[in-house]
C-alpha positions, 0 to 999 in steps of 0.5 A: 250542805252537799259534802262529796264522798262518804265517810266509809271510803278507804283512803287510798294508798299510793304504790311505791316503785323501786328505784332501779338505778339504786338496785343496780348501783348497789348491786355492782358495788356489792359484787365489786366488794366481794370480788376484792375480798375474794382476790385478797383473802383467796389463794395465792397464784404466782402466775397472776398478779393481785391487779389482774385477779381483782380486775377479773374477779371484780368484773365477774362479781360485779356483773352477776350481782348487777343482775341480781340487783336488777331481778330483785327490783323487777320482782319488787316492781310486780303488782301484788 
């Protein structure tokens, strides 16, 4: 009987790639939550209402954390 392979071969492991969509959405939602917390707990300015502060901070924090989430996904995708 002829066997293919030998017992000394190491089993191969599959390389898992990160899910970029999950990292991007997680970063954006996290940034929106940080923007919400900053706008609610931060100092109050009478010249801006709460919704405009939430919109600006949500946009800024959401975009920055989206970039951070993408950077983390790219770094995890690099081969060892």
